[in-house]
Residue frames relative to the residue before (quaternion, step in Angstrom):
aa qw qx qy qz dx dy dz
M 1.0000 0.0000 0.0000 0.0000 0.00 0.00 0.00
A 0.4607 -0.6813 0.5017 0.2682 3.55 -0.99 0.84
D 0.6671 -0.4948 0.3755 0.4113 3.55 -1.29 0.34
Q 0.0528 -0.7745 0.6299 0.0255 3.54 -1.16 0.69
L 0.2003 -0.7969 0.5637 0.0840 3.55 -0.73 1.10
A 0.7309 0.2079 -0.1906 0.6215 3.57 1.30 0.23
T 0.3980 -0.7046 0.5297 0.2541 3.58 -1.26 0.19
A 0.6505 -0.4924 0.4014 0.4162 3.52 -1.32 0.29
D 0.6340 0.5265 -0.3324 0.4587 3.60 1.03 -0.72
D 0.5912 0.5538 -0.3656 0.4585 3.61 1.08 -0.66
L 0.6866 0.4820 -0.2819 0.4657 3.57 0.89 -0.96
R 0.6467 0.5154 -0.3213 0.4614 3.58 0.95 -0.83
T 0.6545 0.5103 -0.3090 0.4645 3.58 0.99 -0.85
L 0.6429 0.5339 -0.3196 0.4466 3.58 0.93 -0.91
L 0.7648 0.3729 -0.1869 0.4910 3.55 0.89 -0.98
D 0.3182 -0.7586 0.4962 0.2774 3.58 1.32 -0.18
T 0.4990 0.6084 -0.4293 0.4433 3.53 0.97 1.05
P 0.1469 -0.8554 0.4903 0.0798 3.60 0.29 1.24
D 0.7090 0.4634 -0.2717 0.4570 3.61 1.12 -0.48
L 0.3328 0.7567 -0.5000 0.2582 3.61 1.22 0.28
D 0.5535 -0.6582 0.4185 0.2920 3.56 -0.89 1.04
E 0.5124 -0.6793 0.4462 0.2773 3.58 -0.85 1.06
A 0.6761 0.5032 -0.3052 0.4432 3.60 0.81 -0.97
R 0.6502 0.5104 -0.3084 0.4708 3.58 1.01 -0.81
C 0.6311 0.5275 -0.3257 0.4662 3.59 0.99 -0.84
V 0.6742 0.5036 -0.2969 0.4513 3.57 0.84 -1.00
L 0.6507 0.5169 -0.3187 0.4559 3.58 0.91 -0.88
L 0.6730 0.4873 -0.2993 0.4691 3.60 0.86 -0.90
I 0.6605 0.5034 -0.3103 0.4626 3.59 0.95 -0.84
E 0.6450 0.5078 -0.3237 0.4705 3.60 0.97 -0.78
C 0.6515 0.5001 -0.3125 0.4773 3.60 0.98 -0.81
G 0.6601 0.5011 -0.3003 0.4722 3.58 0.94 -0.86
T 0.6269 0.5322 -0.3293 0.4641 3.58 1.03 -0.79
A 0.6415 0.5225 -0.3236 0.4590 3.59 0.96 -0.82
V 0.6449 0.5141 -0.3196 0.4666 3.60 0.98 -0.83
V 0.6766 0.4915 -0.2932 0.4633 3.58 0.90 -0.93
Q 0.6830 0.4783 -0.3026 0.4617 3.60 0.87 -0.87
A 0.6116 0.5263 -0.3528 0.4738 3.61 1.08 -0.59
A 0.6666 0.4892 -0.2989 0.4764 3.58 0.98 -0.81
A 0.6785 0.4638 -0.2745 0.4992 3.58 1.22 -0.52
N 0.6612 -0.5468 0.2930 0.4219 3.55 0.93 0.95
G 0.6655 -0.5465 0.3020 0.4089 3.57 1.09 0.68
Q 0.4574 0.6851 -0.4538 0.3398 3.58 1.22 0.22
R 0.5045 -0.6644 0.4586 0.3061 3.58 -1.02 0.77
I 0.2708 -0.8105 0.4717 0.2175 3.61 1.19 -0.53
V 0.7131 0.4185 -0.2656 0.4957 3.62 0.79 -0.97
E 0.6041 -0.5791 0.4111 0.3616 3.54 -1.20 0.57
V 0.0335 -0.7547 0.6552 -0.0037 3.54 -1.01 0.94
V 0.2073 -0.7964 0.5623 0.0817 3.56 -0.58 1.21
D 0.8593 0.0537 -0.0835 0.5017 3.56 -1.03 0.93
D 0.1942 0.7646 -0.5760 0.2142 3.56 0.86 0.99
V 0.2700 -0.7548 0.5770 0.1567 3.58 -1.07 0.71
A 0.0282 -0.7873 0.6157 -0.0193 3.54 -0.81 1.07
E 0.1675 -0.7406 0.6410 0.1122 3.53 -1.05 0.83
V 0.0496 -0.8229 0.5630 -0.0584 3.51 -0.49 1.30
T 0.4199 -0.6823 0.5334 0.2713 3.57 -0.94 0.86
A 0.0993 -0.8109 0.5767 0.0011 3.54 -0.72 1.14
G 0.1802 -0.7842 0.5884 0.0791 3.53 -0.93 0.96
P 0.7740 -0.3820 0.2435 0.4424 3.57 -1.22 -0.36
G 0.5210 0.6579 -0.4166 0.3496 3.62 1.19 -0.23
Q 0.5858 -0.6060 0.4253 0.3298 3.55 -1.30 0.32
W 0.7250 0.4328 -0.2357 0.4811 3.60 1.14 -0.50
L 0.0870 -0.7651 0.6373 0.0318 3.53 -1.13 0.80
N 0.2509 -0.7830 0.5544 0.1287 3.58 -0.52 1.20
L 0.2939 -0.7356 0.5821 0.1833 3.56 -0.88 0.94
P 0.5362 -0.6955 0.3742 0.2979 3.60 -0.86 0.90
Q 0.7755 0.2533 -0.1543 0.5574 3.63 1.03 -0.61
W 0.0052 -0.8001 0.5982 -0.0444 3.55 -1.09 0.73
P 0.5418 -0.0773 -0.8277 -0.1241 1.60 -2.38 0.54
V 0.4439 -0.6705 0.5287 0.2718 3.54 -1.13 0.69
Q 0.2299 -0.7774 0.5733 0.1190 3.55 -0.82 1.03
A 0.7906 -0.1146 0.1223 0.5890 3.58 0.94 -0.90
V 0.2284 -0.7264 0.6288 0.1575 3.52 -1.25 0.57
K 0.2999 -0.7819 0.5283 0.1400 3.55 -0.68 1.16
S 0.7941 -0.1486 0.1227 0.5764 3.57 0.90 -0.91
V 0.1265 -0.7531 0.6414 0.0737 3.50 -1.32 0.52
S 0.0219 0.7646 -0.6440 -0.0124 3.55 -1.04 0.78
Y 0.2034 -0.7632 0.6059 0.0953 3.52 -1.14 0.75
N 0.8172 -0.0874 -0.0169 0.5694 3.56 -0.49 1.26
G 0.7371 -0.4328 0.2180 0.4711 3.56 1.01 0.84
T 0.6344 0.5064 -0.3327 0.4799 3.60 1.25 -0.15
P 0.4467 -0.6982 0.4821 0.2838 3.62 -0.72 1.01
V 0.2039 -0.7421 0.6285 0.1125 3.53 -1.14 0.79
A 0.4108 -0.7283 0.4982 0.2294 3.56 -0.81 1.04
A 0.4423 -0.6454 0.5474 0.2971 3.54 -1.26 0.47
G 0.6545 0.5273 -0.3786 0.3875 3.54 -1.23 0.41
A 0.8031 -0.3306 0.2121 0.4481 3.54 -1.36 -0.13
A 0.7010 0.4633 -0.2758 0.4667 3.62 1.02 -0.71
G 0.7630 0.3207 -0.1785 0.5321 3.58 1.19 -0.39
Y 0.7619 -0.2906 0.2485 0.5228 3.55 -0.60 -1.16
Q 0.1759 -0.7426 0.6331 0.1296 3.52 -1.33 0.38
V 0.3867 -0.7037 0.5481 0.2342 3.56 -1.07 0.80
R 0.0099 0.7721 -0.6332 0.0528 3.55 -0.85 1.08
G 0.8042 -0.1305 0.0462 0.5780 3.56 -0.13 1.28
S 0.7538 -0.3114 0.2662 0.5138 3.56 -0.62 -1.15
R 0.6246 0.4915 -0.3450 0.4993 3.54 1.19 0.62
L 0.3226 -0.6977 0.5987 0.2252 3.52 -1.33 0.37
W 0.1619 -0.7753 0.6058 0.0758 3.55 -1.01 0.87
R 0.0202 -0.7787 0.6269 -0.0134 3.53 -1.01 0.87
R 0.5092 -0.7010 0.4114 0.2830 3.57 -0.60 1.19
C 0.7613 0.3685 -0.2044 0.4928 3.60 0.84 -0.92
G 0.5583 -0.5988 0.3942 0.4175 3.58 1.25 0.11
W 0.5590 -0.6361 0.4357 0.3052 3.52 -1.29 0.12
S 0.7634 0.2369 -0.1674 0.5771 3.59 1.24 0.09
T 0.4061 -0.7153 0.5119 0.2479 3.56 -1.06 0.68
C 0.7459 0.3281 -0.1868 0.5487 3.56 1.21 -0.39
P 0.4314 -0.6894 0.5037 0.2915 3.62 -0.67 1.01
G 0.7516 0.3506 -0.2793 0.4839 3.54 -0.89 0.90
D 0.5355 0.6026 -0.4160 0.4208 3.58 1.24 -0.26
L 0.0510 -0.7489 0.6592 0.0444 3.52 -1.10 0.75
N 0.0586 0.8131 -0.5700 0.1026 3.54 -0.25 1.29
V 0.5289 -0.6496 0.4577 0.2979 3.54 -1.29 0.27
A 0.1465 -0.7289 0.6635 0.0833 3.50 -1.02 0.97
T 0.1756 -0.7702 0.6067 0.0888 3.57 -0.84 1.00
V 0.0621 -0.8126 0.5786 -0.0317 3.54 -0.65 1.19
V 0.1498 -0.7388 0.6512 0.0881 3.56 -0.99 0.93
Y 0.1834 0.8093 -0.5267 0.1844 3.55 -0.47 1.18
T 0.3835 -0.6730 0.5816 0.2486 3.52 -1.39 0.29
H 0.0487 0.8049 -0.5866 0.0757 3.55 -0.83 1.01
G 0.6459 0.5076 -0.4031 0.4032 3.53 -1.32 0.27
Y 0.5460 -0.6015 0.4761 0.3368 3.52 -1.37 -0.09
P 0.4741 -0.6796 0.4719 0.3011 3.60 -0.90 0.85
D 0.6604 -0.5068 0.3830 0.4003 3.55 -1.24 0.55
G 0.8011 0.2705 -0.2214 0.4858 3.56 -0.88 0.96
A 0.4645 0.6827 -0.4515 0.3381 3.62 1.23 -0.09
Q 0.5799 -0.6074 0.4261 0.3365 3.56 -1.04 0.82
E 0.6182 0.5788 -0.3408 0.4083 3.58 1.05 -0.74
L 0.6510 0.5254 -0.3151 0.4483 3.62 1.18 -0.39
Q 0.4962 0.7086 -0.4164 0.2796 3.60 1.18 -0.33
L 0.6240 0.5212 -0.3545 0.4619 3.61 0.98 -0.70
A 0.6662 0.4948 -0.3025 0.4689 3.60 0.91 -0.90
R 0.6418 0.5231 -0.3195 0.4608 3.59 0.96 -0.84
S 0.6585 0.5017 -0.2957 0.4767 3.56 0.94 -0.91
A 0.6427 0.5301 -0.3198 0.4514 3.58 0.98 -0.86
I 0.6601 0.5092 -0.3139 0.4545 3.59 0.90 -0.89
L 0.6773 0.4829 -0.3044 0.4642 3.56 0.81 -0.93
G 0.6434 0.5161 -0.3202 0.4660 3.58 1.06 -0.70
L 0.6584 0.5221 -0.3081 0.4461 3.58 1.03 -0.77
I 0.7977 0.3592 -0.1674 0.4545 3.57 0.89 -0.91
R 0.4860 0.7086 -0.4345 0.2701 3.61 1.13 -0.35
D 0.7082 0.4491 -0.2731 0.4714 3.61 0.98 -0.77
V 0.5788 0.5965 -0.3717 0.4135 3.57 1.20 -0.48
V 0.5917 0.6019 -0.3582 0.3990 3.59 1.07 -0.72
D 0.7566 0.3827 -0.2029 0.4898 3.58 0.86 -0.96
N 0.7758 0.2670 -0.1321 0.5562 3.57 1.25 -0.28
P 0.0023 0.8582 -0.5133 0.0017 3.62 0.68 1.03
A 0.6563 0.5183 -0.3188 0.4461 3.62 1.12 -0.52
G 0.4358 -0.7218 0.4455 0.3009 3.59 1.24 -0.20
L 0.2429 0.7943 -0.5207 0.1977 3.57 1.08 0.65
K 0.4085 -0.6786 0.5470 0.2708 3.55 -1.15 0.61
A 0.7782 -0.1029 0.0960 0.6121 3.55 1.06 -0.77
E 0.0140 -0.7721 0.6342 0.0377 3.53 -1.25 0.43
S 0.0281 -0.7944 0.6066 0.0142 3.54 -1.18 0.53
V 0.0564 -0.7500 0.6588 0.0198 3.51 -1.23 0.69
D 0.8199 -0.0774 -0.0109 0.5672 3.57 -0.59 1.18
D 0.8096 -0.2353 0.1711 0.5099 3.58 -0.65 -1.06
W 0.5762 0.5588 -0.3835 0.4567 3.64 1.28 0.19
S 0.0786 0.7842 -0.6140 0.0428 3.57 -1.06 0.77
A 0.0854 -0.7724 0.6275 0.0484 3.54 -1.26 0.52
T 0.1697 -0.7484 0.6335 0.0987 3.53 -1.17 0.73
Y 0.2145 -0.7970 0.5584 0.0835 3.56 -0.86 1.02
S 0.5634 -0.5679 0.4622 0.3827 3.52 -1.25 0.40
A 0.5865 -0.5768 0.4273 0.3752 3.57 -1.20 0.45
L 0.3112 -0.8058 0.4766 0.1634 3.56 -0.29 1.27
S 0.5730 0.5863 -0.4058 0.4041 3.60 1.05 -0.50
T 0.7199 0.3742 -0.2474 0.5297 3.59 1.02 -0.67
Q 0.5165 0.6572 -0.4130 0.3615 3.59 1.18 -0.45
M 0.7445 0.4012 -0.2402 0.4765 3.61 0.77 -0.94
D 0.5876 0.5413 -0.3867 0.4607 3.60 1.23 -0.08
G 0.3625 -0.7126 0.5116 0.3147 3.55 1.09 -0.66
T 0.5434 -0.6114 0.4601 0.3453 3.54 -1.19 0.45
P 0.6374 -0.5099 0.3917 0.4247 3.60 -1.18 0.32
T 0.6293 0.5365 -0.3338 0.4525 3.59 1.05 -0.73
L 0.6476 0.5038 -0.3181 0.4750 3.59 0.97 -0.83
R 0.6580 0.5077 -0.3162 0.4575 3.60 0.87 -0.91
A 0.6512 0.5072 -0.3147 0.4687 3.60 0.99 -0.81
S 0.6361 0.5234 -0.3260 0.4638 3.60 1.00 -0.77
L 0.6591 0.5031 -0.3054 0.4683 3.57 0.97 -0.84
R 0.6409 0.5115 -0.3276 0.4694 3.60 0.97 -0.77
R 0.6518 0.5114 -0.3139 0.4637 3.59 0.97 -0.85
Q 0.6960 0.4936 -0.2811 0.4392 3.57 0.84 -0.99
Y 0.8232 0.2715 -0.0998 0.4886 3.58 0.85 -0.96
R 0.3780 0.7251 -0.5007 0.2839 3.61 1.15 0.39
R 0.6191 -0.5351 0.4257 0.3863 3.53 -1.31 0.41
R 0.1993 -0.7827 0.5816 0.0974 3.54 -0.92 0.93
């Protein structure tokens, strides 16, 4: 299952439509989550436990992990050799790993460090509220207008819809807010 920053019940509650199809809700939420995470510098945002990352490590002391925020590091190996945690091995500093002797014994070496770690925000964390709100805002109009109509009318009734092609992209202001909230610190 793809990442979801909101639930089908959240969408049903927002739209006051308790009979909305589960599969349709999930699909829209997954699509909205992808849009939000792309706007957030490609970060998954949601908590991922025991994710495995292979990171190219050079002679420097710092190793940037690709996803953040980092909650915990379970294990690190360098070229297949386990690296201990603590003063003799690596230390976690924010979303990076620091190693006193660097990550390579030979300048110019680029080897692979394999890191098993937990990153993102746990379900229900306050930090996820902006993303959750953004997703619900992006998909709410799509539910009532799956065909992407600009306007429709029947007899004396008419409705005009927002432009759905830009709806799922989000506004520039929304994208900027997501980048600010979820950027690497």
